[in-house]
Backbone as CSV, one residue per row, in Angstrom:
resi,resn,N_x,N_y,N_z,CA_x,CA_y,CA_z,C_x,C_y,C_z
1,MET,16.544,14.027,27.872,15.242,13.443,27.779,14.809,12.867,28.193
2,LYS,13.482,12.431,29.248,13.238,11.470,30.026,12.524,10.365,29.170
3,SER,12.277,9.380,29.418,12.104,8.423,28.716,10.632,8.322,28.272
4,ALA,9.766,8.881,29.281,8.287,9.024,28.845,8.045,9.881,27.773
5,GLN,8.802,11.346,27.756,8.774,12.081,26.777,9.676,11.271,25.469
6,VAL,10.329,10.153,25.336,11.047,9.773,24.295,9.668,8.740,23.855
7,ASP,9.102,8.123,24.678,7.669,7.522,24.406,6.877,7.831,23.770
8,LYS,6.495,8.998,24.308,5.334,9.882,23.595,5.816,10.368,22.415
9,ILE,7.111,10.799,22.099,7.453,11.130,21.083,7.507,10.332,19.888
10,LYS,7.906,8.913,19.990,7.952,7.451,19.430,6.184,7.248,18.961
11,LYS,5.521,7.495,19.750,3.859,6.818,19.319,3.666,7.878,18.448
12,TRP,3.712,9.232,18.620,3.063,10.183,17.536,3.946,10.745,16.308
13,HIS,5.209,10.176,16.772,6.155,9.497,15.360,5.430,9.116,14.292
14,THR,5.228,7.760,14.782,4.299,6.177,14.292,2.738,6.635,13.943
15,VAL,2.400,7.496,14.313,1.159,7.847,14.016,0.766,8.818,12.694
16,ILE,1.840,9.684,12.942,1.740,10.817,12.240,2.354,10.323,10.743
17,SER,3.560,9.474,10.815,4.004,9.342,9.623,3.242,8.178,8.842
18,PHE,2.460,7.277,9.644,1.216,6.447,8.865,0.589,7.400,8.211
19,LEU,-0.034,8.587,8.846,-1.228,9.410,8.024,-0.673,10.313,6.660
20,ILE,0.855,10.603,6.916,1.655,10.921,6.384,1.533,10.169,4.830
21,PHE,1.820,8.550,5.344,2.078,7.734,4.526,0.729,7.345,3.726
22,ILE,-0.443,7.305,4.034,-1.686,7.216,3.398,-2.140,8.080,2.775
23,GLY,-1.679,9.638,3.204,-2.326,10.654,2.446,-1.288,10.636,0.904
24,SER,-0.084,10.429,1.567,1.024,10.276,0.088,0.562,9.377,-1.045
25,LEU,0.177,8.040,-0.241,-0.182,7.095,-1.381,-1.394,7.751,-2.051
26,LEU,-2.369,8.279,-1.380,-3.396,8.317,-2.100,-3.740,9.664,-2.683
27,TYR,-2.601,10.309,-2.830,-2.281,11.906,-3.457,-1.799,11.071,-4.738
28,SER,-0.753,10.568,-4.714,-0.141,10.021,-5.627,-0.821,9.044,-6.572
29,ILE,-1.945,8.150,-6.176,-2.421,7.125,-6.853,-3.461,8.099,-7.865
30,PHE,-4.077,9.203,-6.850,-4.881,10.184,-7.612,-4.317,11.255,-8.663
31,LYS,-3.088,11.433,-8.615,-2.308,12.515,-9.325,-2.025,11.505,-10.631
32,THR,-1.856,10.051,-10.636,-1.266,9.358,-11.737,-2.007,8.214,-12.440
33,ASN,-3.604,8.213,-11.744,-4.198,7.361,-12.314,-3.922,5.900,-11.887
34,LEU,-3.115,5.679,-11.314,-1.811,4.379,-10.950,-3.262,2.911,-10.990
35,ASN,-3.293,2.245,-11.562,-3.948,0.854,-11.668,-3.531,0.138,-10.511
36,LEU,-4.109,-0.316,-9.425,-3.149,-0.773,-8.612,-3.687,-2.685,-8.720
37,LEU,-4.081,-2.836,-9.481,-4.219,-4.300,-10.659,-3.255,-4.737,-11.333
38,GLU,-2.267,-3.369,-11.646,-1.741,-3.556,-13.165,-0.179,-3.126,-12.833
39,ASN,-0.247,-2.469,-11.610,1.186,-1.693,-11.416,2.174,-1.993,-10.046
40,PRO,2.987,-2.169,-9.757,3.556,-1.825,-8.498,3.250,-0.542,-7.856
41,LEU,3.274,-0.455,-6.683,3.246,0.581,-6.108,4.878,1.576,-6.179
42,SER,5.912,0.759,-6.707,7.054,1.557,-7.012,6.612,2.485,-8.437
43,LYS,5.850,2.157,-9.441,5.728,3.096,-10.275,5.514,4.552,-9.859
44,LEU,5.009,4.710,-8.912,5.020,5.679,-8.641,6.031,6.884,-8.125
45,GLY,7.252,6.497,-7.833,8.461,7.324,-7.932,9.143,7.243,-9.313
46,THR,8.355,6.816,-10.501,9.570,7.149,-11.692,8.166,8.159,-12.431
47,ASN,7.184,8.625,-11.838,6.128,9.294,-12.335,6.803,11.249,-11.810
48,SER,6.854,11.847,-12.859,7.503,13.326,-12.676,6.796,14.221,-11.548
49,LYS,5.385,13.728,-11.833,3.919,13.964,-10.927,4.393,14.099,-9.225
50,THR,4.734,12.803,-9.213,4.565,12.103,-7.799,6.065,11.563,-7.033
51,SER,6.926,11.686,-8.094,8.373,11.045,-7.743,8.557,11.675,-6.098
52,TRP,8.779,12.918,-6.107,9.516,13.493,-5.064,8.637,13.408,-3.565
53,ILE,7.161,13.266,-3.912,6.521,12.922,-2.513,6.675,11.260,-2.225
54,TRP,7.045,10.576,-2.833,6.942,8.863,-3.082,7.671,8.792,-2.388
55,HIS,9.270,9.336,-2.954,10.343,9.041,-2.276,10.563,9.675,-0.675
56,SER,10.173,11.004,-0.609,10.171,11.229,0.991,9.290,10.950,1.779
57,THR,8.175,10.047,1.104,7.631,9.562,2.124,8.065,7.835,2.501
58,LEU,8.814,7.474,1.205,9.887,6.123,1.886,10.963,6.634,2.677
59,ALA,11.225,7.639,2.352,12.571,8.014,3.167,12.235,8.274,4.838
60,LEU,10.903,8.748,4.916,10.370,8.712,6.333,10.046,7.067,6.949
61,LEU,9.108,6.463,6.168,9.463,5.147,6.564,10.348,4.726,6.475
62,ASP,11.701,4.619,5.920,12.523,4.039,6.578,13.307,4.412,7.794
63,ILE,13.238,6.052,8.031,13.892,6.595,9.225,12.926,5.715,9.870
64,ILE,11.398,5.353,10.408,10.871,4.868,11.391,11.095,3.386,11.709
65,ILE,11.194,2.883,10.495,12.197,1.056,10.598,13.256,1.486,11.072
66,ILE,14.182,2.103,10.920,15.524,1.880,11.553,15.118,2.284,12.872
67,PHE,15.029,3.676,13.439,14.313,4.142,14.877,13.925,3.086,15.877
68,ASN,12.792,2.862,15.223,11.887,1.816,16.053,12.437,0.522,16.211
69,SER,12.886,-0.063,15.463,13.700,-1.363,15.208,14.996,-1.236,16.551
70,PHE,15.705,-0.345,16.023,16.788,-0.245,17.162,16.847,0.155,18.393
71,TYR,15.498,0.966,18.712,15.693,1.522,19.891,14.862,-0.052,20.725
72,HIS,13.889,-0.309,20.097,13.357,-1.758,21.397,14.466,-2.771,21.070
73,VAL,15.275,-3.143,20.143,16.135,-3.626,20.193,17.406,-3.800,21.371
74,TRP,17.688,-2.599,21.531,18.559,-2.114,22.764,18.276,-1.968,24.007
75,ILE,16.655,-1.407,23.926,16.331,-1.190,25.081,15.911,-2.685,26.171
76,GLY,15.465,-3.684,24.906,15.092,-4.841,25.473,15.779,-5.800,26.237
77,ASN,15.803,-6.577,27.168,16.675,-7.553,27.472,16.357,-8.910,26.790
78,LEU,17.047,-8.595,25.555,17.013,-9.654,24.006,18.341,-10.341,23.678
79,LYS,18.282,-11.696,23.786,19.999,-12.214,23.256,20.037,-11.534,21.977
80,TYR,21.400,-11.935,21.288,21.721,-11.177,20.312,21.403,-10.271,19.202
81,LYS,21.582,-9.293,20.414,21.625,-7.949,19.953,21.904,-7.211,18.815
82,ASN,22.915,-7.715,18.150,24.029,-7.292,17.518,23.419,-7.663,15.851
83,ILE,22.974,-9.420,16.169,22.384,-10.080,14.992,21.253,-9.266,14.621
84,LEU,20.128,-9.099,15.754,18.947,-8.561,15.130,19.203,-7.034,14.577
85,SER,20.256,-6.190,15.186,20.396,-4.895,14.780,20.902,-4.632,13.394
86,LEU,21.548,-5.778,13.038,22.209,-6.335,11.697,20.951,-6.165,10.467
87,GLY,20.413,-7.308,10.848,19.053,-7.316,10.335,17.959,-6.092,10.171
88,PHE,17.895,-5.464,10.964,17.160,-4.381,10.917,17.548,-3.231,9.876
89,LEU,19.369,-3.273,10.329,20.095,-2.668,9.248,20.034,-2.441,7.996
90,VAL,20.008,-4.237,7.249,20.065,-4.599,6.247,18.604,-4.192,5.491
91,ALA,17.405,-4.097,6.457,15.880,-4.266,5.644,16.364,-2.606,5.605
92,GLY,16.797,-1.516,6.295,16.713,-0.116,5.867,17.463,0.078,4.917
93,LEU,18.856,-0.194,5.098,19.281,-0.123,3.398,18.705,-0.438,2.339
94,GLY,18.087,-1.905,2.379,17.327,-2.226,1.394,16.399,-1.504,1.151
95,LEU,15.155,-0.669,1.968,14.397,0.473,1.575,14.938,1.722,1.051
96,LEU,16.678,1.944,1.760,17.363,2.827,0.922,17.660,2.979,-0.274
97,GLY,17.594,1.722,-0.989,18.153,1.084,-2.211,16.726,1.272,-2.781
98,VAL,15.709,0.814,-2.655,14.830,1.109,-3.605,14.334,2.611,-3.950
99,ILE,14.537,3.727,-3.142,14.452,5.171,-2.998,15.413,5.367,-4.045
100,ILE,16.561,5.337,-3.997,17.777,5.419,-4.965,17.830,5.102,-5.952
101,PHE,17.175,3.476,-6.456,16.906,2.975,-7.627,15.735,2.571,-7.856
102,ASN,15.428,3.555,-8.457,13.835,3.486,-8.621,13.354,2.421,-9.808
103,MET,12.442,2.728,-10.234,11.803,1.243,-11.017,12.714,1.427,-12.246
104,SER,13.023,2.668,-13.202,13.270,2.352,-14.106,14.986,2.054,-14.121
105,ILE,15.353,1.446,-13.164,16.830,0.632,-12.848,16.051,-0.268,-12.236
106,HIS,15.342,-1.298,-13.358,14.571,-2.544,-12.796,15.478,-3.656,-11.542
107,PRO,16.381,-4.059,-12.597,17.416,-5.241,-11.784,17.694,-4.789,-10.542
108,TYR,18.122,-3.610,-9.847,18.981,-2.676,-8.482,17.502,-2.804,-7.878
109,HIS,16.644,-2.455,-8.241,15.268,-1.894,-7.408,14.877,-3.386,-6.853
110,ASN,14.827,-4.312,-8.274,14.222,-5.482,-7.514,15.100,-6.008,-6.402
111,LEU,16.496,-6.070,-6.733,17.164,-6.605,-5.432,16.924,-5.843,-4.216
112,PHE,17.369,-4.719,-4.017,16.907,-3.846,-2.855,15.359,-4.090,-2.476
113,ALA,14.364,-4.198,-3.051,13.325,-4.538,-2.829,13.065,-5.947,-1.972
114,ALA,13.640,-6.825,-2.815,13.932,-8.272,-1.878,14.319,-8.137,-0.999
115,THR,15.785,-7.577,-0.626,16.241,-7.118,0.436,15.415,-7.013,1.423
116,PHE,14.850,-5.453,1.265,13.957,-5.052,2.557,12.894,-5.960,3.193
117,PHE,11.936,-6.659,1.973,11.207,-7.497,2.421,11.299,-8.734,2.967
118,ILE,12.787,-9.435,2.784,13.122,-10.530,3.551,13.565,-10.111,4.924
119,ALA,14.656,-9.109,4.708,15.221,-9.009,6.078,14.470,-8.093,6.795
120,TYR,13.653,-7.103,6.484,12.714,-6.790,7.341,11.608,-7.920,8.490
121,SER,10.966,-8.728,7.113,9.976,-9.976,8.136,10.760,-10.941,8.843
122,THR,12.044,-11.279,8.480,12.723,-11.984,9.260,13.420,-11.492,10.381
123,SER,13.536,-10.448,10.288,13.749,-9.267,11.678,12.979,-9.624,12.686
124,ILE,12.043,-8.988,12.176,10.532,-8.827,13.480,10.299,-10.042,13.770
125,PHE,9.880,-11.522,13.073,10.106,-12.419,13.404,10.738,-13.144,14.426
126,TYR,12.396,-12.757,14.331,13.487,-13.065,14.980,13.105,-12.271,16.571
127,PHE,12.991,-11.032,16.601,12.580,-10.141,17.544,11.654,-10.597,18.039
128,GLY,10.476,-11.211,17.749,9.704,-11.890,18.591,10.052,-13.329,19.434
129,PHE,10.622,-14.142,18.565,11.331,-15.352,19.109,12.225,-14.810,20.250
130,PHE,12.937,-13.878,19.936,14.065,-13.948,21.171,13.366,-13.300,22.498
131,GLN,12.179,-12.662,22.288,11.810,-11.986,23.059,10.495,-12.908,23.772
132,ILE,10.646,-14.118,23.519,8.931,-14.900,24.400,9.298,-15.141,25.508
133,LYS,10.764,-15.163,26.132,10.821,-15.281,27.847,10.837,-14.157,28.394
134,ASN,10.773,-12.909,27.839,10.536,-11.453,28.447,9.289,-10.596,28.351
135,ASP,8.733,-10.996,27.544,7.392,-10.296,27.009,6.424,-11.037,26.084
136,PHE,5.613,-12.334,26.418,5.340,-13.117,25.723,4.400,-12.329,25.028
137,ARG,3.283,-11.649,25.051,2.304,-10.997,24.243,3.032,-10.176,22.927
138,ILE,3.933,-9.291,23.473,4.917,-8.618,22.331,5.610,-9.598,21.398
139,ALA,6.244,-10.668,22.412,6.683,-11.627,21.357,5.839,-12.258,20.038
140,MET,4.446,-13.031,20.419,3.807,-13.630,19.893,3.226,-12.884,18.646
141,SER,3.246,-11.810,19.167,2.465,-10.740,17.868,3.875,-10.133,17.108
142,SER,4.920,-10.541,17.497,5.652,-10.244,16.516,6.080,-11.260,15.323
143,ILE,6.084,-12.430,16.259,6.116,-13.579,15.257,4.732,-13.889,14.640
144,VAL,3.894,-13.637,14.637,2.605,-13.790,13.602,2.629,-12.622,13.010
145,ILE,3.294,-11.261,13.232,3.242,-10.509,12.203,4.390,-10.855,11.242
146,GLY,5.655,-11.091,11.918,6.704,-11.501,10.871,6.141,-12.290,9.358
147,LEU,5.687,-13.642,10.333,5.092,-14.859,9.344,4.130,-14.170,8.484
148,SER,3.435,-13.354,8.894,2.151,-12.965,8.100,2.876,-12.062,7.387
149,MET,3.768,-11.117,7.189,4.500,-10.454,6.157,5.342,-11.344,5.227
150,TYR,5.089,-12.582,5.431,5.471,-13.586,4.503,4.453,-14.078,3.771
151,ALA,3.610,-14.511,4.125,2.138,-14.997,4.003,1.447,-14.447,3.093
152,PHE,0.638,-13.478,3.321,-0.172,-12.334,2.967,0.373,-11.991,2.066
153,PRO,1.700,-11.255,1.460,2.117,-11.097,0.129,1.857,-12.168,-0.924
154,ILE,2.647,-13.413,-0.413,2.768,-14.328,-1.361,1.323,-14.753,-1.702
155,ILE,0.671,-14.871,-0.422,-1.158,-15.435,-1.134,-1.748,-14.514,-1.989
156,SER,-1.982,-13.241,-1.456,-2.024,-11.911,-2.438,-1.676,-11.809,-3.925
157,TYR,-0.279,-12.169,-3.854,0.296,-12.157,-5.435,-0.060,-13.434,-6.069
158,LEU,-0.516,-14.749,-5.778,-0.518,-15.637,-6.134,-2.295,-15.490,-6.501
159,LEU,-3.179,-14.641,-5.778,-4.531,-14.679,-6.265,-4.912,-13.017,-7.119
160,VAL,-4.195,-12.050,-7.145,-4.362,-11.170,-8.259,-3.188,-11.054,-8.751
161,LYS,-2.048,-11.844,-9.150,-0.627,-11.430,-9.780,-0.538,-10.171,-10.208
162,SER,-0.319,-9.229,-8.920,-0.006,-7.714,-8.945,0.784,-7.861,-8.013
163,PHE,2.074,-6.818,-7.929,2.842,-6.370,-6.394,2.174,-5.423,-5.848
164,SER,1.107,-4.778,-6.374,1.200,-3.585,-5.231,-0.148,-3.810,-4.238
165,ILE,-0.677,-4.933,-4.296,-1.266,-5.260,-3.333,-0.889,-6.326,-2.235
166,PRO,0.374,-7.008,-2.369,1.346,-7.799,-1.680,1.864,-6.559,-1.199
167,GLU,2.172,-5.161,-1.519,3.013,-4.561,-0.928,2.238,-3.460,-0.147
168,LEU,0.908,-3.572,-0.559,0.066,-2.805,0.667,-0.059,-3.584,1.954
169,PHE,-0.270,-4.891,1.750,-0.508,-6.030,2.919,1.002,-5.576,3.669
170,TYR,1.916,-5.727,2.966,3.370,-5.643,3.660,3.177,-4.492,4.685
171,ILE,3.048,-3.148,3.944,3.317,-2.030,4.721,2.121,-1.850,5.752
172,THR,1.526,-2.437,5.895,0.395,-2.422,6.803,0.697,-2.980,7.858
173,LEU,1.231,-4.147,7.376,1.666,-5.117,8.711,3.236,-4.415,9.168
174,SER,4.029,-3.462,8.480,4.924,-3.072,8.962,4.451,-2.128,9.965
175,PHE,3.408,-1.213,9.896,2.859,0.124,10.230,2.224,-0.487,11.778
176,ALA,1.917,-1.904,11.386,1.008,-2.627,12.894,2.053,-3.088,13.922
177,TRP,3.293,-3.644,12.977,4.352,-4.201,14.023,4.681,-2.686,14.678
178,ASN,4.997,-1.635,14.189,5.747,-0.119,14.718,4.757,0.033,15.689
179,THR,3.279,0.367,15.309,2.479,0.632,16.324,2.152,-0.095,17.769
180,ILE,2.214,-1.286,17.376,2.259,-2.446,18.256,3.878,-2.454,19.580
181,ILE,4.697,-1.701,18.707,6.157,-1.869,19.996,5.956,-0.746,20.225
182,ASN,5.183,0.530,19.705,4.898,1.564,19.982,4.208,2.026,21.611
183,PHE,3.301,1.213,21.326,2.306,1.078,22.096,2.066,-0.304,22.720
184,SER,3.211,-0.573,23.534,3.149,-1.953,23.709,2.286,-2.129,24.899
185,THR,2.224,-1.074,26.033,1.671,-1.078,27.322,-0.069,-1.287,26.848
186,GLU,-0.485,-0.528,26.084,-1.907,-0.333,25.850,-2.352,-2.127,24.703
187,TRP,-1.344,-2.259,23.990,-1.451,-3.327,23.399,-1.626,-4.560,24.209
188,LYS,-0.607,-4.724,24.855,-0.720,-5.903,25.980,-2.135,-5.617,27.065
189,GLY,-2.621,-4.621,27.021,-3.703,-4.385,27.882,-5.128,-4.763,27.292
190,PHE,-4.880,-4.716,25.662,-5.861,-5.082,25.136,-6.127,-6.904,24.875
191,LEU,-5.115,-7.182,24.552,-4.776,-9.043,24.527,-5.284,-9.574,26.138
192,LYS,-4.834,-8.826,27.045,-5.597,-9.342,28.235,-6.609,-9.110,28.093
193,ARG,-7.513,-8.269,27.560,-9.149,-7.984,28.257,-9.708,-8.745,26.950
194,ILE,-8.712,-9.383,25.924,-9.483,-10.603,25.174,-9.179,-11.869,25.440
195,GLY,-8.408,-12.143,26.735,-7.866,-13.568,26.979,-7.116,-14.151,26.551
196,PHE,-6.004,-13.209,25.870,-4.505,-13.800,25.427,-3.789,-13.059,26.309
C-alpha cells in the first residue's frame, strides 16, 4: 500500500473514530441519564445498557492511540524511538486495563486510568520535545497539548470536583493531537497563515 493511501486511511480513521466516540458518549449518557457533574465517564462501563458500546468505543480509541503513536514515532526522524514507543505502549496498556477492569473493580480501574493519563500525556510531550529540530510546528503543538493534558484536567477537577469533565478535556485533547499529527500538512499550513 502506498504512503498516500496509508495517510488517507489514517485521516479517515481518526475522524470516523472521533465521530463514533461522540455518538457513543451521547447515546450512553442519554440511555443512563448520567449526571456528568456527579459521576466519572467510567460509570458508563458498569451500566448493563451501555457497557458493551462504551467498552467497544474505548477499544477503538485504544487502537487509534497505539497505531497513530507508533506510526508517527517510527516514520519520524526522532531520537529515542524505543523509549517513546514504550511510553505509548504503556499508555495503550493502561487504557486496555481501564476496559478490562471497570469501575466495579475500583482500585485496579483507577490504577490503570492513572497509568493511561500519565503515560499518554508524558509521551505526547516528549514526542514534541524530541521533534523540535525536525518539525518545529508539530513539536510545539505536541508539547502544548501534552502539558495541557495535565493542566486542564487538574484545573477543571479543582473547579468542579468531578472526574467526567477532566476526562472530557483529556479525551478532546487526545483527539486534537491525533488529528494534528494525521493532518500535519494542513495543520502546519494553518499555523503559517496565522503567523506561527
